[in-house]
N, C-alpha and C positions, 0 to 999 in steps of 0.2 A: 679393233678393240686392243686397248690397254694391256698391259700385262695384269698389273690392278683388277682391272676390272674382270681380264679373262681368267684369274686366277678366284674369283670371287664366290662366295659359298654363304647360303642364308642362314641364320640360326637355327638350327634342328629345335630345340629347349623351349626358344619362345616362340615359335613357331606350336610348336606343341601343347605349349602354357596357354596361349590364346584359343587353342579348340577345344581342351579338357573346362578352362574359365568361363568360356560364352554357352559352353553347354548347359551353364545354371540356367538362361535364359529360357523357360518352358520343360525344365528338365522334369524325366519320368521314373517314377520309383523302381522300373525296369533298366534304368541307365538308359534309357532314349532322350528323347527330343520332341514334345509338342510345341511347336512354333509356328501353327496359322496366319496367316498373311493378315495382318492388317489389325491382328488383336493388339491384348496389353503386353503377350508377351515377344512380338514384334518390336513393337513401339521400344520395350525394354533394350533388344541389342540393336534396334535402329539407334537408340540413345547412345550408348557403347561404343557403334561403330565409329558414330560419326566426333565422338570424343577423339578415340583412340587415331582418327585419320588429323583432326586437325591438331593434334599435340605432337604428329609428324612432320607439320606443315602444310597441310595439304587445305586447298580453298574446297568446302564440300558448297554443295548447290544442289536441290530438289527440283525435279515437275512438278509438273500438277496430276501426275500418277502415282508420285512418290518414289520414283525412279530418283536413285540417291550420287553423286559425281563427285569427288573428290581429285581435285587436281592435282601436280605436282609439275612447277613447271620446269620449263626446257630453254635451253640456251637461243633456240629458236622458236619461239611463239608465233611466229606467221603461220606454223604448218599445225593440222589439227594434232593430240597426241596419239599417244599406241594407246588404244582401252584394255585392260584387264580387271579380270574380278565375274561375280557369280548372282548367287542371291545367298540371304538369309533364311527364308519363311522353310517349313517344312511340311510332309505328313504328318497326320492326327498321331501317327505309330511312328513318328521319323529317326533319326537316325544324326550321329555329331559330325559329320561329314558332307552330305549327301547340300551341295549348295556352299555354306559357309566355308568348307573348304577352300574353293577359288579365291574366297574373298578375302578368307583371311592370310593366303598366300600372298596373291596380292599388295595385302598392307605389310607380308613382311618384306616383301621386294621391295619397298618404298623406304622400310623402317632399314634394311643392309644397303640400301644405296646411300641414303645418311650416314649413317655410319662412317662408312669410306669415304663419305666425302664426295660422292660420282656424282656431275652435273650431266644428264643427256641432253643430247640436242634436239633432239624432239621433246614437246612436255608427256609426262603420262598422265591416262586417268584411270581409278579404280571407280565399280559400278556394285549395285547393289540393286539388282533389279523386282524390282514388284513382283507380287505374285505369278514364281514360277511357280510352284507346286500344282496350282488349281484343284487345292484340296478342299478351300473353299468359296473359291470365284470361278466359275467356268467364262471365257478356258483358259488352261492351263498359258504360261509363259505370256499376259497379256501387255504386263509394261513394255516388256521388249516387243512385242507383234504391233504396240501403237507406235513405239518407236519410228518403227520403219513403216508404217501407213498401212498395216495391214488391219488395222479396226482406229475406229476413230476415237477419240477422245469422250468425246463424251456417250458413245455408245459403253464402253469402258466402265467411265463413271455410275454409267444407271447400272451395271450385272451385280444383281443380288443372290442373295446366299441364302441358307435353307432356312435363316431367320427372319428372313426378309429386308437385310439393311443390304444398304448398295455398297458400294466401290466409293462413291463420293461421301456415303457418310462414315464408315469406315476408316477413310483417311483424315476425314475432321476430328475423328474421336480421338485420334491418337497425334495428331498435329501434323499430319505427312503429306500434305496437299500442298505444293511446292509451288512458286511463281515460275520456274524455267517451263517454258513452253516446250513438251513433249518433239523430241526427235533436233531441239535446235543444238545439240550439244554435237560435235562433229567429231570423229577419227578416221585417221589415217588406214588404221585396221586393229583387230579387238582378238584376244588372245583365253581364254577360257581353261580353266584347271578343273578335275572335277573327276571323283572314283568311278571305275568304269561303270556301278552296278550291274557286272555282269560277272562269269567264271571266267572268262576268256584267259588275262593274264596271270591271274593266280594259279591256273591249270598250265598254262605255259612256263611259271619259272619268269615271264618278263616283267620287268621293274616301270616302264615306260608301254603307256598306248598312244601312237599319233595317231592320233582320230584324221579320216580323211572324207568319212561319209557319216550321213546322217538320217535313221529311216524316216520314211513318212509317215504321217500319221492321219486316220483315221477315225472320229470322234463319233459316235450315233448314241440320240436319244429317242428309247423306245417307251411307247406305253402301247397294252395290250388290255382292249377292252374285252371281257365274257360277262358270265353270268352270274351274280351271288345266288345261293340257294341252297338247302339242307344239304348236307354229306352223309344222311344217313336217309332218306328218302328219297333223293334226285336218280335216278336207274343211271350204269356208266353211263348210256349210247345217246342219254338225252344231256349229258351235260355241256355246259360250258367252261372248260374250265382254265382259267386264264395262265397258272401255274403249270400248269400241263403242258401249254403253248409254248411258255417260257424254256421250260426243258429239251422242250425239241430244237426251239434257237439256241441254246446254248453248244448244243452237239453239233448242230448243222453249224457254227460258226468256227469248232475246235477241228470239222471234217473239215470245211475247206480250206485253213489256216495249214492244216497237217498238208493236204493237198497239191497245195501251192508252195508250199518248204523246201528247202530251206529257209529260202529270201522272205517269209511270210508269219506272222502271232495274230493270232485273236483270241479277243476274253470280254467275258461279260462280269462287269466287277462290283456294279450295283444292280439290286434288286430289291422294290419294295413293295410289299402286297398292300393296297390298302384296306384299311379297318379288318386286320387280320383275325380269326377267330379257330379254333382245334374245330368246332363242326359247321362250318361252312366253307364253301366251295369257293376259292377265291375270285372275284370276279374282276379286279383290276390291279395292273402292276404296271409298275413304273421302270426302266431297267438301263441300264447304259451297254453299250461295245466300243470298244476299242480293239482297230485291225492296223497292223502296222508291217510296210515293207521299205526296204531302200531303192526300189526298182517303181517306177510311174506305171509302166505297165500292168505288175503284177499286183498294183494299190487295186486299178480299174480294173481288173477281174475279180479281184474280195471284193468290191462295190456288187457286181454286177449279178456274182453270186451268193452272197447273202442275202440281195432284194428278190432275186429270184426263190429262193428257200423260204424266204416271210412270206411270200407271195403263196406257195403252193401249202405252207403247214396253215396259215388264218384261215380259209377256208373250209379245209377240211375239218379243223377244229370247232369250226362254227364261232370264233371271234376273230373282231378286227384288231387289224397292227399298225399303228401309227409308227416309222421308222422317219428320222429327221436328222441328217448330217448335219454336225452344227460345228464340225469345225474338220478342213484339211489342209494339214501340212505336208506340202511336196516334200520328197526327199532332198538332203543336202551334200550336199558338194563342196567342201570347205576348199579357200583357196588353194590353187596349188604351190605357191612362190612364199607361204605361210606356213603350209605343213610343210614345205623342207626346210623350213627355218627350225621346228619344232625338232624335224628329227638330223639335222645338224649339231643341235644342242645335246639333245640326248645321246648320241654318239659322241661326241667330243668331251661329255662327262663321263663320258664310258657306262653308259647304262642300257643294261640288254633291252631292247624296245620290235614292237612289231607294228606296222599299220591299222588299224583296225575301225570300225565303223559303229557308230555309235546306236544301240539299240534302243535309246532314251531320249527325249526332246530337249532340247537345253536351249536356254537363250540365243548362246552364239547360232545356233541353225534360224534361229531370227535374224538376226544381225545381218547373216551371209548372203541373203540378197540387197543389200544396200553397201554394206561395206566387208573390205578383205576379211576373212577370218576363221581362226583354228583352234583347235582343241587339246586338250595335255589329258590323258588317262593316266590315274595309278589304281593299283590293284584293290580292289576289297573284300575281306573274308569270306569267301563262299559265295560268290556273288552276291549276299543278300545287301538291298537298299529297299528302304521304305519300310522301314522292320527297326526295332527297337533294338537289335542284337546289330545292327548294322554296324562295321569295325574295319580299322585300316591301323596300317603299324606307322610306327614314326617315324622309321627310316625311309618308309616310300613315302610318305607326307613328304616330306625335307627334298626327295631326289623330285617330284614334283614341281615343287617351289621355286628350286634349281635348275628345272628346266625352264621354268616359267621364266624366272630371271634371267637368264643366257637368252632365249628366246626372244624376250623386249629388249633387252640391251642389241642383238643382231638387227632388231627394226628398228630402236628410237636412236641409236648409237650416242656414242660418248664423247661427250661436246669437248675439240682440245684447248 
């Protein structure tokens, strides 16, 4: 790396300004962001991002699932690019940093290289992956999952949201169903910057998390079928109460994850009573379960114990419980060489750092099954994410972007 490149720093104010300005796309009164994937707001931020990339001299292409790729040429175009980026969609009550920090920091890396007149040996490619959050269409991270072959394009395009709108229809409605075949863009490696979405870095006073592992994920869709009857005239011992059954399942999930901890977590995140009424015993409930661990053996135990608990609860409650495993993502073990590059960059820049396991799923976790991948974390206030209160500091965001910049330079090289 040349002296000029080794001393290079991103423009902290410019990065911060882009974070603040892009929060207008789907901005909420409480200061958060609601930018569901393939929505009007998503189109707005995609349009902005595309224009910003083109203004930076990048060639933008879009695949048939709306994944966006912005290529900066390198001296040696015979080699695949180093990928960097994240996603632009949010949760219904999202914040300004989840996902978009990694995408905007990638753009800032390119702008910084342009300003310094630095050509890299390998090309670089910024990405925006479609539907990372999974809040409108399930499963989450479907754009990157299809990219690595975990799902077929046809399967993803057929998935529907709660209103019955398919991914294909949503892509067409905002004009982001591209012509590039899914999975056609090659990469030499991929680096994703993200807020931690947990409290560890802030609690320990560390600026950079060097992510070496990611938790595996189990997602279940459940349905309880009991019997609706009058709340006033049905004796307690004759009831087939779907909600009471769910309460036991919720506690079972909590108990199982706690007993298999600390390397396990479990949550019932959704529950919908069919035709609810104050004086009717709930007869049907749809619900979801999310269980995670960085240990595949513990994931197996979570699944076995959950199914055993449901099998005991359902007949005792005189109800039927359907429990379908709709997604299993194995634990991620990021590429040791790329993880080392992130750690070396953080140390060279003088940032306090530590190795860390990602509790959340990320596109990088999917990509790691096909290409060498690593992640960089920066702190978020009180570990809060998927919430309008989500917050991070300008210095920490700049630090993460600087580590991204120098990791990318170490991997792509500076053209002589």
